[in-house]
C-alpha positions in Angstrom: 18.4 -57.2 -2.7 16.2 -54.1 -2.4 19.1 -51.9 -3.6 19.7 -54.2 -6.5 16.1 -54.0 -7.6 16.0 -50.3 -7.2 19.0 -49.9 -9.4 17.4 -52.1 -12.1 14.3 -49.9 -12.1 16.3 -46.7 -12.2 18.2 -48.0 -15.2 15.0 -48.8 -17.0 13.5 -45.4 -16.2 16.6 -43.7 -17.7 16.5 -45.9 -20.8 12.9 -45.2 -21.5 13.4 -41.5 -20.9 16.3 -41.4 -23.3 14.2 -43.0 -26.0 11.2 -40.8 -25.5 13.2 -37.6 -25.0 15.0 -38.1 -28.3 18.5 -38.5 -26.9 20.8 -38.6 -23.8 21.1 -34.8 -23.5 17.4 -34.1 -23.5 16.8 -37.1 -21.1 19.4 -35.6 -18.8 17.5 -32.3 -18.8 14.2 -34.0 -18.0 15.7 -36.2 -15.2 17.8 -33.3 -13.8 20.9 -35.4 -14.3 24.2 -34.8 -16.2 24.5 -36.3 -19.7 27.4 -38.4 -18.4 25.1 -39.8 -15.7 22.5 -40.8 -18.3 25.2 -42.4 -20.5 26.6 -44.4 -17.5 23.2 -45.6 -16.5 22.5 -46.8 -20.0 25.9 -48.5 -20.1 25.3 -50.3 -16.8 21.9 -51.5 -18.1 23.5 -52.8 -21.3 26.2 -54.6 -19.3 23.6 -56.2 -17.1 21.5 -57.3 -20.0 24.4 -58.4 -22.1 23.2 -56.5 -25.2 23.8 -53.1 -26.8 20.6 -51.0 -26.7 21.8 -48.0 -28.8 24.0 -47.5 -31.8 26.0 -44.4 -30.7 27.6 -41.7 -32.8 29.0 -38.4 -31.7 25.6 -36.7 -32.4 22.9 -39.4 -32.3 21.8 -42.5 -30.5 19.7 -45.0 -32.5 18.0 -48.0 -31.0 19.4 -51.4 -32.0 17.1 -54.3 -32.8 17.5 -55.5 -29.2 17.0 -52.0 -27.9 13.7 -51.8 -29.9 12.4 -55.1 -28.4 13.5 -54.1 -24.9 11.9 -50.7 -25.2 8.5 -52.1 -26.3 8.6 -54.5 -23.3 9.4 -51.6 -21.0 6.5 -49.7 -22.3 4.2 -52.5 -21.5 5.5 -52.6 -17.9 5.2 -48.9 -17.6 1.6 -49.1 -18.8 0.9 -51.6 -16.1 2.3 -49.2 -13.5 0.2 -46.4 -14.9 -2.9 -48.6 -14.7 -2.1 -49.3 -11.0 -1.7 -45.5 -10.4 -5.1 -44.9 -12.1 -6.8 -47.4 -9.8 -5.3 -45.6 -6.8 -6.1 -42.2 -8.2 -9.8 -43.1 -8.9 -10.4 -43.1 -5.1 -8.9 -39.7 -4.6 -10.7 -36.3 -4.7 -7.5 -34.4 -5.7 -6.0 -34.8 -9.1 -2.2 -35.0 -9.1 0.7 -36.2 -11.2 2.3 -35.4 -14.6 0.1 -35.0 -17.7 1.9 -34.7 -21.1 -0.2 -33.3 -23.9 0.6 -32.6 -27.5 -1.4 -30.3 -29.8 -1.2 -28.2 -33.0 0.7 -25.0 -32.5 -1.9 -22.3 -33.3 -5.0 -24.1 -32.3 -3.3 -25.2 -29.1 -2.1 -21.7 -28.2 -5.4 -20.0 -28.7 -8.0 -22.6 -27.9 -6.6 -25.5 -25.9 -3.9 -24.1 -23.7 -6.2 -21.5 -21.9 -8.6 -24.3 -20.9 -5.8 -26.5 -19.6 -4.1 -23.7 -17.7 -7.4 -23.0 -16.0 -7.6 -26.7 -15.1 -4.0 -26.5 -13.6 -5.1 -23.5 -11.6 -7.9 -25.5 -10.1 -5.6 -28.5 -9.3 -2.3 -27.3 -7.8 -0.8 -30.8 -7.7 -1.4 -31.4 -11.4 1.8 -31.2 -13.4 1.2 -30.1 -17.1 3.7 -30.5 -19.9 2.2 -29.0 -23.1 3.9 -29.6 -26.4 3.0 -27.6 -29.5 3.8 -29.1 -32.9 2.2 -29.3 -36.3 4.1 -32.5 -37.3 2.6 -35.9 -37.0 3.2 -37.0 -33.4 3.6 -40.6 -32.3 1.5 -40.5 -29.1 2.8 -43.8 -27.6 6.4 -43.9 -28.7 6.9 -40.2 -27.7 5.5 -40.7 -24.3 2.4 -38.5 -24.4 -0.6 -39.1 -22.2 -3.0 -37.2 -24.5 -3.0 -35.6 -28.0 -5.3 -33.1 -29.7 -5.8 -33.8 -33.4 -7.6 -31.8 -36.0 -9.1 -33.3 -39.1 -8.9 -37.0 -40.0 -7.7 -39.3 -37.3 -5.4 -41.2 -39.7 -4.2 -44.7 -39.2 -2.8 -46.0 -35.9 -3.1 -48.9 -33.4 -3.3 -48.9 -29.7 -5.1 -45.5 -29.5 -8.5 -44.3 -28.5 -10.3 -41.2 -29.6 -13.1 -39.0 -28.4 -14.6 -36.1 -30.3 -14.2 -32.7 -28.7 -15.7 -30.1 -31.0 -16.1 -29.2 -34.7 -14.5 -26.1 -36.2 -16.6 -24.3 -38.9 -14.5 -22.9 -41.7 -15.5 -19.8 -43.7 -14.5 -17.7 -46.6 -13.5 -14.2 -45.7 -11.9 -11.1 -47.1 -11.2 -7.5 -46.1 -13.8 -4.8 -46.8 -11.3 -2.8 -49.0 -10.7 -5.9 -51.2 -14.4 -6.6 -51.7 -15.1 -2.9 -52.5 -12.4 -3.0 -55.2 -13.0 -6.5 -56.6 -16.6 -7.4 -55.6 -17.9 -10.5 -53.9 -17.8 -13.8 -55.8 -21.2 -15.4 -56.0 -20.2 -18.9 -57.1 -17.3 -21.3 -56.9 -16.5 -20.6 -60.6 -16.3 -16.8 -59.9 -13.4 -17.4 -57.5 -11.1 -18.0 -60.5 -11.2 -14.2 -61.1 -10.1 -13.4 -57.6 -6.9 -13.4 -55.6 -7.0 -16.3 -53.1 -4.8 -17.0 -50.2 -3.9 -20.6 -49.6 -2.8 -22.5 -46.5 0.1 -24.6 -47.6 1.7 -27.5 -45.8 3.6 -30.8 -46.6 4.4 -29.6 -50.1 0.8 -29.0 -51.3 -2.0 -26.6 -50.6 -5.0 -27.8 -48.6 -8.1 -28.1 -50.8 -11.1 -25.9 -50.0 -14.5 -27.5 -49.4 -17.1 -25.0 -50.6 -20.9 -25.1 -51.3 -22.1 -25.1 -54.9 -25.3 -23.5 -56.1 -27.3 -26.4 -54.7 -25.6 -26.3 -51.3 -23.5 -29.4 -51.9 -19.9 -29.2 -50.6 -17.4 -29.5 -53.4 -13.6 -29.9 -53.1 -11.9 -27.0 -54.8 -8.2 -26.4 -55.5 -7.9 -22.8 -56.5 -4.8 -21.4 -58.1 -2.9 -18.8 -56.1 0.3 -16.9 -56.2 0.3 -16.4 -52.4 0.7 -19.5 -50.2 1.5 -19.8 -46.5 2.3 -22.6 -44.1 0.9 -20.6 -41.2 -2.8 -20.0 -40.7 -2.3 -16.7 -38.7 -0.2 -15.2 -41.5 -2.9 -16.2 -44.0 -5.5 -14.4 -41.9 -3.2 -11.4 -41.6 -2.8 -11.3 -45.4 -6.6 -11.4 -45.8 -7.0 -8.5 -43.4 -4.4 -6.6 -45.3 -6.6 -6.8 -48.4 -4.5 -9.3 -50.3 -7.3 -11.7 -51.3 -9.9 -14.2 -50.1 -9.0 -16.8 -47.5 -10.8 -20.0 -46.2 -10.1 -20.2 -42.5 -11.4 -21.6 -39.2 -14.0 -19.3 -37.8 -12.3 -19.2 -34.4 -9.2 -17.7 -35.9 -10.9 -14.8 -37.7 -13.9 -14.3 -35.3 -12.3 -11.2 -33.6 -11.2 -9.7 -36.9 -14.8 -10.1 -38.3 -16.3 -8.5 -35.1 -13.8 -5.6 -35.4 -14.7 -5.1 -39.1 -11.2 -6.0 -40.4 -12.7 -9.0 -42.3 -16.1 -9.8 -43.8 -17.5 -13.4 -43.7 -18.7 -14.5 -47.2 -21.6 -16.9 -48.0 -22.9 -16.9 -44.5 -26.3 -18.1 -45.7 -24.8 -21.3 -47.2 -23.7 -24.6 -45.7 -20.2 -24.5 -44.3 -17.6 -27.1 -44.1 -16.1 -28.0 -40.8 -13.1 -29.8 -39.3 -13.5 -32.2 -36.3 -11.2 -32.1 -33.3 -10.5 -35.2 -31.3 -8.7 -36.1 -28.1 -6.5 -39.2 -28.6 -4.7 -41.3 -26.0 -3.1 -44.7 -25.5 -5.7 -47.5 -25.1 -5.6 -49.1 -21.7 -8.0 -51.0 -19.4 -7.9 -48.0 -16.9 -7.5 -44.3 -17.6 -5.7 -42.1 -15.1 -8.0 -39.6 -13.5 -6.0 -36.7 -14.7 -6.4 -37.7 -18.3 -10.1 -38.3 -18.0 -10.6 -34.9 -16.3 -8.6 -33.1 -19.0 -10.7 -34.7 -21.7 -14.0 -33.9 -19.9 -12.9 -30.3 -19.3 -12.1 -29.9 -23.0 -15.4 -31.4 -24.1 -17.2 -29.0 -21.8 -15.3 -25.8 -22.7 -13.7 -26.2 -26.2 -16.9 -25.5 -28.2 -17.4 -22.2 -26.5 -13.7 -21.3 -27.1 -14.1 -21.8 -30.8 -17.5 -20.2 -31.0 -19.9 -23.1 -31.6 -23.0 -23.8 -29.6 -22.4 -27.4 -28.5 -19.8 -30.1 -28.4 -19.7 -33.0 -30.9 -19.7 -35.3 -27.9 -22.6 -35.0 -25.5 -22.0 -35.9 -21.8 -21.0 -39.5 -21.4 -18.0 -41.4 -22.6 -18.3 -42.4 -26.3 -14.6 -43.0 -27.0 -13.8 -45.0 -30.1 -10.8 -47.2 -30.6 -8.5 -46.5 -33.6 -7.6 -49.8 -35.1 -6.8 -49.2 -38.8 -3.3 -49.1 -40.2 0.1 -50.5 -39.4 1.3 -50.7 -35.9 3.6 -47.8 -35.0 5.3 -50.1 -32.5 6.8 -52.0 -35.4 8.3 -49.0 -37.1 11.9 -48.4 -36.3 12.4 -45.4 -33.9 15.3 -43.0 -34.1 16.5 -40.8 -31.3 19.0 -37.9 -31.6 
């Protein structure tokens, strides 16, 4: 009976990993198994349940309707296990276990990862899996414990959020460019300048700039130079190619070195909020809580602002707007 129950749980674990990893091959890598072993475990589970969980082709595996229902039930069971773990962890002094975190590529690399690596250094039994991606990430369905999100939180259910910091954004240009073209004094004057746009998802991000009265106005300047990478945009500005509107943390060192000049420093500046987001649950694992607290304490300094958005104390908000991601069909491959 014990062996039978263990086999059932092993099959469920392999199934969930196959869905969250995006396919049998990646699940095999995570579980240190062969792809054949993963396929056989799924086949045994399907045989025991009497249903097909995946539509298989030579290159992809898509969840069937039964597979989708079973996966959502498995997630609930796993969440209960995580809750039980958190209850046990809360009585421990030492933080341990796996912590999977997703974050934007550039911001994660320069601002988030150094803080978390220092946290891992302080807690040798903490396992970190850091994923860097600028695409919209489904925190729950992709199996992440924590996500870092810049800008609007968007629409989701089953998630909580806590503010970490705010990122001021500034206009900047190279000294050589300003010597040759002059500094624009108004929003209207930007039309006579070369501007460098950050471009993603098929359209440039609008700029939010102060007018003569200090009110922030949404501006969509025309440009012949558009980039889908913020660091390349900053490089182009430092090379004298035009004026850019960028997060201060990204160009702070270039400004201090004299490669870029910050414009309109005496005017109100727009900013972008950064949040931690995680699956809502009655209990939070200690490792997740510690990671969030550490980011609240250290991230403002990392991006060059004086204080965090969130003062000490837990002021998490639940994200409730929008359609449930659990009802959207998931594809693995």
